[in-house]
C-alpha positions as CSV (number, residue, x, y, z in Angstrom):
1,M,22.6,5.4,42.7
2,N,24.7,7.5,40.2
3,S,26.8,6.3,37.4
4,S,30.1,6.8,39.4
5,T,29.0,4.4,41.9
6,V,27.9,1.8,39.5
7,L,31.4,2.1,37.7
8,Q,33.2,1.8,41.0
9,R,31.4,-1.5,41.8
10,L,32.6,-3.3,38.7
11,P,35.3,-5.5,39.9
12,T,37.7,-5.7,36.9
13,L,37.4,-2.0,35.9
14,K,40.4,0.0,36.5
15,Y,39.7,3.3,34.9
16,V,37.0,4.9,32.5
17,L,37.5,7.6,30.1
18,V,34.5,9.7,29.7
19,R,34.0,12.3,26.9
20,Y,31.2,14.8,26.8
21,A,30.1,16.0,23.4
22,S,28.6,19.4,22.8
23,A,25.0,19.7,21.2
24,A,26.7,20.9,17.8
25,Q,29.0,17.9,18.0
26,N,26.0,15.5,18.5
27,Q,24.1,17.3,15.7
28,D,27.2,16.8,13.4
29,L,27.5,13.1,14.3
30,K,23.8,12.5,13.6
31,K,24.1,14.2,10.2
32,R,27.3,11.9,9.4
33,Q,25.2,8.8,10.6
34,E,22.2,9.8,8.4
35,A,24.5,10.4,5.3
36,M,26.1,7.0,5.7
37,M,22.7,5.3,6.1
38,A,21.5,7.1,2.8
39,R,24.6,5.9,1.0
40,S,23.9,2.3,2.0
41,L,20.3,2.3,0.9
42,P,19.3,1.2,-2.6
43,K,18.8,4.0,-5.3
44,Q,15.4,4.8,-6.5
45,V,15.0,4.1,-10.2
46,S,11.8,4.8,-12.1
47,I,10.0,2.2,-14.0
48,P,10.4,3.0,-17.6
49,G,7.3,4.6,-19.0
50,V,5.4,5.0,-15.7
51,N,4.6,8.4,-14.6
52,H,2.9,7.9,-11.2
53,I,3.1,5.0,-8.6
54,I,0.3,4.9,-6.0
55,L,0.5,2.5,-3.0
56,V,-2.7,1.2,-1.5
57,S,-1.8,0.2,2.0
58,S,-3.3,-0.7,5.4
59,G,-1.6,-2.0,8.6
60,K,-4.2,-4.8,9.0
61,G,-5.6,-7.4,6.8
62,G,-9.3,-7.9,6.2
63,V,-10.2,-4.3,5.7
64,G,-10.8,-4.5,1.9
65,K,-7.6,-3.0,0.6
66,S,-7.4,-5.2,-2.4
67,T,-11.0,-4.5,-3.4
68,V,-10.3,-0.9,-3.1
69,S,-7.1,-1.2,-5.4
70,A,-9.0,-3.0,-8.0
71,N,-11.8,-0.7,-8.2
72,L,-9.7,2.4,-8.0
73,A,-7.5,1.2,-10.8
74,V,-10.6,0.5,-13.0
75,A,-12.3,3.6,-11.9
76,L,-9.1,5.8,-12.7
77,G,-9.0,4.0,-16.1
78,I,-12.6,5.1,-16.8
79,E,-12.1,8.8,-15.5
80,L,-8.8,9.3,-17.3
81,G,-10.0,8.3,-20.6
82,E,-7.0,7.6,-23.0
83,R,-4.5,7.7,-20.1
84,K,-3.4,4.3,-19.3
85,V,-3.6,2.7,-15.8
86,G,-1.9,-0.5,-14.4
87,L,-2.5,-2.7,-11.4
88,L,0.3,-4.5,-9.5
89,D,-0.6,-7.1,-6.9
90,A,2.4,-6.8,-4.6
91,D,1.1,-9.3,-2.0
92,V,3.5,-12.1,-2.6
93,F,2.1,-14.4,-0.1
94,G,-1.6,-13.9,-0.7
95,P,-2.4,-12.5,-4.1
96,S,-6.1,-11.8,-4.6
97,I,-6.0,-9.4,-7.5
98,P,-6.1,-12.3,-10.3
99,T,-9.5,-13.4,-8.8
100,M,-10.9,-9.9,-8.5
101,M,-9.8,-9.1,-12.0
102,N,-10.9,-12.3,-13.6
103,L,-7.5,-13.1,-14.9
104,E,-5.4,-16.4,-14.9
105,G,-2.5,-17.7,-16.8
106,S,1.2,-17.0,-17.2
107,P,2.6,-13.8,-18.7
108,D,4.4,-13.9,-22.1
109,I,8.1,-13.2,-22.1
110,V,9.4,-10.8,-24.7
111,E,12.7,-9.3,-25.6
112,G,14.9,-8.3,-22.7
113,N,13.4,-11.1,-20.7
114,K,10.6,-8.9,-19.6
115,M,7.2,-10.2,-18.6
116,V,4.0,-8.9,-20.4
117,P,1.3,-7.9,-17.9
118,L,-2.2,-9.7,-18.5
119,V,-5.0,-7.3,-19.4
120,N,-8.5,-7.1,-18.4
121,Y,-11.0,-4.1,-18.2
122,G,-8.5,-2.0,-20.0
123,L,-5.8,-2.5,-17.3
124,K,-2.5,-4.0,-17.3
125,V,-2.3,-6.3,-14.4
126,M,0.7,-8.3,-12.8
127,S,0.7,-10.5,-9.7
128,M,2.6,-13.3,-8.2
129,G,-0.5,-15.3,-8.6
130,F,0.3,-15.5,-12.2
131,L,3.8,-17.0,-11.6
132,V,3.2,-19.6,-8.8
133,P,1.4,-22.6,-10.2
134,G,-1.8,-23.9,-8.5
135,S,-2.8,-22.8,-5.1
136,G,0.3,-23.7,-3.3
137,P,1.7,-21.3,-0.8
138,V,4.7,-19.1,-1.1
139,V,7.2,-20.0,1.7
140,W,9.9,-17.4,1.3
141,R,12.5,-15.5,3.4
142,G,12.7,-11.7,3.2
143,L,15.4,-11.5,0.5
144,M,13.4,-13.7,-1.7
145,V,10.3,-11.4,-1.2
146,M,12.4,-8.3,-2.1
147,Q,13.7,-10.1,-5.2
148,A,10.2,-11.0,-6.3
149,I,9.1,-7.4,-5.8
150,Q,12.0,-6.2,-8.0
151,D,10.9,-8.7,-10.7
152,L,7.3,-7.4,-10.5
153,T,8.3,-4.0,-10.9
154,K,11.5,-3.7,-13.0
155,N,11.3,-7.0,-15.1
156,V,7.7,-6.2,-16.5
157,K,7.0,-4.3,-19.6
158,W,4.6,-1.8,-17.9
159,G,5.0,1.3,-20.1
160,P,3.4,3.4,-21.1
161,L,1.3,4.1,-18.1
162,D,0.2,7.2,-16.4
163,I,-0.6,5.5,-13.1
164,L,0.4,2.2,-11.6
165,V,-1.8,1.3,-8.6
166,V,0.0,-1.1,-6.2
167,D,-1.9,-3.3,-3.9
168,T,0.3,-4.0,-0.9
169,P,0.1,-6.7,1.7
170,P,-1.0,-5.9,5.3
171,G,1.7,-4.7,7.7
172,T,4.9,-2.7,7.4
173,G,7.3,-5.4,6.3
174,D,9.9,-6.1,3.5
175,T,7.5,-5.4,0.6
176,H,6.8,-1.8,1.7
177,L,10.5,-1.2,2.4
178,S,11.5,-2.4,-1.0
179,L,8.9,-0.5,-2.8
180,A,9.6,2.8,-1.0
181,Q,13.4,2.5,-1.1
182,T,13.8,1.4,-4.9
183,L,10.8,3.3,-6.5
184,P,9.9,7.1,-6.7
185,L,6.3,6.9,-5.3
186,S,3.9,9.6,-5.9
187,G,1.9,8.8,-2.8
188,A,-0.1,6.3,-0.8
189,L,-3.7,5.7,0.4
190,V,-4.3,4.3,3.8
191,V,-7.3,2.0,4.1
192,T,-9.0,1.2,7.3
193,T,-12.3,0.5,8.8
194,S,-13.9,2.3,11.7
195,Q,-13.0,-0.5,14.2
196,K,-10.4,0.4,16.8
197,V,-8.0,-2.5,16.0
198,A,-8.0,-1.5,12.3
199,L,-7.5,2.2,13.1
200,N,-4.6,1.3,15.4
201,A,-2.8,-0.8,12.7
202,A,-3.6,1.9,10.0
203,R,-1.8,4.4,12.1
204,K,1.2,2.3,12.4
205,G,1.1,1.9,8.6
206,A,0.8,5.6,8.1
207,Q,3.8,6.2,10.5
208,M,5.8,3.8,8.5
209,L,4.9,5.7,5.3
210,E,6.1,8.9,6.9
211,K,9.4,7.4,8.1
212,V,10.1,6.3,4.6
213,K,9.1,9.7,3.1
214,V,6.1,8.4,1.0
215,P,3.4,11.2,0.8
216,I,0.0,10.2,2.3
217,I,-2.7,11.2,-0.1
218,G,-5.6,10.4,2.1
219,V,-7.5,7.9,4.3
220,V,-10.2,5.4,2.8
221,N,-12.8,4.5,5.4
222,N,-14.0,1.1,4.1
223,M,-17.2,-0.6,5.3
224,S,-18.1,2.7,7.1
225,T,-21.8,2.0,7.3
226,F,-24.2,-0.8,6.5
227,I,-27.2,0.4,4.7
228,C,-30.2,-2.0,5.1
229,P,-31.5,-3.2,1.9
230,K,-35.1,-3.2,3.1
231,C,-35.5,0.1,4.9
232,D,-32.4,2.0,3.6
233,T,-31.5,2.7,7.3
234,P,-27.6,3.1,7.8
235,S,-25.9,1.3,10.8
236,N,-22.3,1.9,11.9
237,I,-21.4,-1.8,12.6
238,F,-17.8,-1.1,13.0
239,G,-18.2,2.1,14.9
240,T,-18.7,5.8,14.1
241,N,-16.4,7.5,11.4
242,E,-14.9,9.7,13.9
243,G,-11.8,7.4,14.3
244,A,-11.0,7.7,10.5
245,Q,-11.4,11.5,10.7
246,M,-9.0,11.6,13.6
247,L,-6.5,9.4,11.9
248,A,-6.6,11.6,8.7
249,K,-6.4,14.9,10.9
250,D,-3.2,13.5,12.8
251,F,-1.4,13.0,9.5
252,G,-2.5,16.3,7.8
253,V,-4.8,14.7,5.2
254,K,-8.5,14.1,4.5
255,V,-10.8,11.1,4.6
256,L,-11.3,10.8,0.8
257,S,-14.0,8.2,0.9
258,N,-16.4,6.7,3.4
259,I,-17.4,3.5,1.5
260,P,-20.6,1.7,2.8
261,L,-20.6,-2.0,3.2
262,D,-22.5,-3.8,0.5
263,P,-22.6,-7.6,0.3
264,R,-22.8,-7.3,-3.6
265,I,-19.2,-5.9,-3.6
266,G,-17.8,-9.0,-2.0
267,E,-19.9,-11.3,-4.3
268,L,-18.8,-9.3,-7.4
269,S,-15.1,-9.5,-6.2
270,D,-15.2,-13.2,-6.0
271,T,-16.4,-13.5,-9.6
272,G,-13.9,-11.0,-11.0
273,Q,-16.4,-8.1,-11.6
274,P,-15.4,-4.7,-10.2
275,V,-18.4,-2.9,-8.7
276,V,-17.7,0.2,-10.6
277,L,-18.4,-1.6,-13.9
278,A,-21.0,-4.1,-12.8
279,H,-23.2,-1.6,-10.8
280,P,-22.3,1.9,-11.8
281,E,-25.8,2.9,-10.4
282,S,-25.0,1.8,-6.8
283,K,-24.6,4.3,-3.9
284,Q,-20.9,3.5,-3.7
285,V,-20.3,4.5,-7.3
286,K,-22.7,7.3,-7.7
287,S,-21.5,9.2,-4.6
288,R,-18.0,8.8,-5.9
289,S,-17.0,6.5,-2.8
290,I,-14.9,4.4,-4.9
291,T,-14.1,6.5,-7.9
292,F,-12.2,9.3,-6.1
293,G,-8.7,10.0,-7.0
294,A,-8.2,11.0,-10.5
295,S,-8.1,14.7,-9.6
296,H,-4.7,14.1,-7.8
297,F,-3.0,13.3,-11.0
């Protein structure tokens, strides 16, 4: 059945005017639509005194993204010496950076109604966990989340910083869009495990980053192997590392790190001790599994 037959069977339809556009006209229309969309988007404004902003993202929760963010920020602070590094916990609903960085309390307010980040291990740190009393949940709609992200970025006295590492929540929602549309981002790291479901979610996250024109720096394959503490034999408990390699290849980047699973990392994170400081002799640190990245900046 063709379109003419369908139109003729509509009982109340008397006539239809059909216009055909050329390929050039369609292309011109597409350009006008893109221009209108660009005008309606928020303008990107730099955070005063911050040179680079790096997102640490994943499409799925539970892959160790916050652990990577915390240790990456501390490691960058060590490697870069006098250059200053900050860490922003942008997970409004489930902030975990305060625990991992052994910080609690509320930020001071200074001139201009700016919040002063809390400091530990030489890093300036800000999180919604410092602003919400107790352990109660944050039950907010999208617009409130976007406003919170604006407050955590623009209403905080971050500068001077060379690098601000941003720990993002899982998924591809309001937080990611707000960050990408309002801040000039230097790039993003995609954290995954070798498990198929994590790789599928990470791929969606990477596709989102491409759509909003955020450069992908590379892929971090977390919990890539488990090394037996008795016999030192590696086991790929989440699958081989080929999936992460393929993910990186598809987006034209490299797997920057394959971080072995080590129970000590989780234990140290729960007590607010980054492994790069607590166990600098570990395989993860010695092999630069966690301390990659400074050369990019």
